[in-house]
C-alpha positions as CSV (number, residue, x, y, z in Angstrom):
1,X,2.6,14.3,-42.0
2,X,0.7,12.1,-39.1
3,X,3.4,12.5,-36.7
4,X,5.8,14.6,-35.1
5,X,9.2,15.3,-36.7
6,X,12.1,15.9,-34.9
7,X,15.2,17.7,-35.4
8,X,17.2,16.2,-32.6
9,X,18.1,12.7,-32.5
10,X,16.8,10.5,-29.6
11,X,17.7,11.2,-26.1
12,X,20.9,9.4,-24.7
13,X,22.1,8.7,-21.2
14,X,25.5,8.7,-20.2
15,X,27.0,5.7,-18.5
16,X,30.3,4.6,-17.5
17,X,32.5,2.2,-19.6
18,X,34.7,-0.3,-18.3
19,X,38.0,2.5,-19.0
20,X,36.1,5.2,-17.2
21,X,35.4,7.1,-20.3
22,X,31.4,8.0,-20.8
23,X,29.6,6.0,-23.3
24,X,26.3,7.0,-24.4
25,X,23.3,4.5,-24.6
26,X,20.4,5.6,-26.6
27,X,16.8,4.9,-25.1
28,X,16.3,2.0,-27.3
29,X,19.3,0.1,-25.3
30,X,18.1,1.3,-22.2
31,X,14.5,-0.1,-22.8
32,X,16.2,-3.5,-23.8
33,X,18.4,-3.5,-20.7
34,X,15.1,-3.0,-18.7
35,X,13.2,-5.9,-20.4
36,X,16.1,-8.2,-19.9
37,X,16.0,-7.5,-16.1
38,X,12.5,-7.8,-15.8
39,X,12.5,-11.2,-17.5
40,X,15.2,-12.5,-14.7
41,X,14.0,-15.7,-12.9
42,X,15.9,-14.7,-9.7
43,X,13.8,-11.6,-9.4
44,X,11.1,-13.5,-7.7
45,X,7.1,-13.3,-8.1
46,X,4.9,-11.3,-5.7
47,X,1.9,-12.7,-4.5
48,X,-1.2,-11.3,-2.8
49,X,-0.8,-10.3,1.0
50,X,-4.5,-11.5,1.6
51,X,-4.2,-14.6,3.9
52,X,-4.9,-17.9,2.0
53,X,-4.4,-16.1,-1.6
54,X,-1.9,-17.8,-3.6
55,X,-2.6,-15.5,-6.8
56,X,0.6,-14.0,-8.2
57,X,0.7,-10.1,-8.7
58,X,1.1,-9.8,-12.5
59,X,0.5,-6.3,-13.6
60,X,2.9,-3.7,-12.1
61,X,0.2,-1.9,-10.1
62,X,-0.9,-4.9,-8.4
63,X,2.8,-6.1,-7.7
64,X,3.5,-2.5,-6.4
65,X,0.1,-2.7,-3.9
66,X,0.7,-6.5,-3.5
67,X,-3.1,-7.3,-3.8
68,X,-4.1,-9.3,-6.3
69,X,-6.8,-7.6,-9.1
70,X,-9.7,-10.1,-7.6
71,X,-9.3,-8.7,-4.2
72,X,-9.1,-5.0,-5.2
73,X,-12.7,-5.3,-6.4
74,X,-14.3,-7.6,-3.7
75,X,-16.5,-5.3,-1.3
76,X,-15.4,-7.5,2.1
77,X,-12.2,-9.0,2.8
78,X,-11.0,-10.3,6.0
79,X,-7.5,-8.5,6.6
80,X,-5.9,-9.6,9.8
81,X,-9.3,-10.2,11.5
82,X,-11.2,-7.2,10.2
83,X,-13.6,-6.9,7.5
84,X,-11.9,-4.4,5.4
85,X,-12.3,-3.1,1.8
86,X,-9.6,-1.8,-0.8
87,X,-9.8,1.8,-1.5
88,X,-8.4,2.4,-5.2
89,X,-7.7,6.0,-4.3
90,X,-5.2,5.7,-1.6
91,X,-4.2,1.9,-2.6
92,X,-4.8,0.7,0.7
93,X,-7.5,-1.3,2.8
94,X,-9.8,0.3,5.2
95,X,-12.1,-0.6,7.7
96,X,-15.7,-0.9,6.3
97,X,-16.5,2.2,8.2
98,X,-14.5,4.2,6.0
99,X,-16.8,3.9,3.2
100,X,-19.9,5.8,2.8
101,X,-21.6,3.3,0.3
102,X,-20.7,0.3,-1.5
103,X,-17.9,2.0,-3.6
104,X,-14.3,1.6,-3.4
105,X,-13.3,4.9,-2.5
106,X,-12.8,6.1,1.2
107,X,-14.8,9.2,2.9
108,X,-11.6,10.6,3.3
109,X,-11.0,11.2,-0.2
110,X,-14.9,11.8,-1.0
111,X,-14.5,14.7,1.7
């Protein structure tokens, strides 16, 4: 009623125990480990790669592309001395000539 009923237990992943035997960790345990790892202070923060910007990249997408959310939306950014704009399709900065209009999708993706 309302959700899918499963006849099978949650998936498990085999991990090697200290004595070499296989131990199985459920998905909930793996999620707990992942969250604990992400909360470690030694992991370091990722900051925007635009010169002079000190905004941390808080979301996983902005950390992966190393650009803060503000600079992904700005129509013109000077990057290494060249006026550029961020393309949302390929997640890179391109020269302003690569864009046909004021949008954030380069002409390569529009073609």
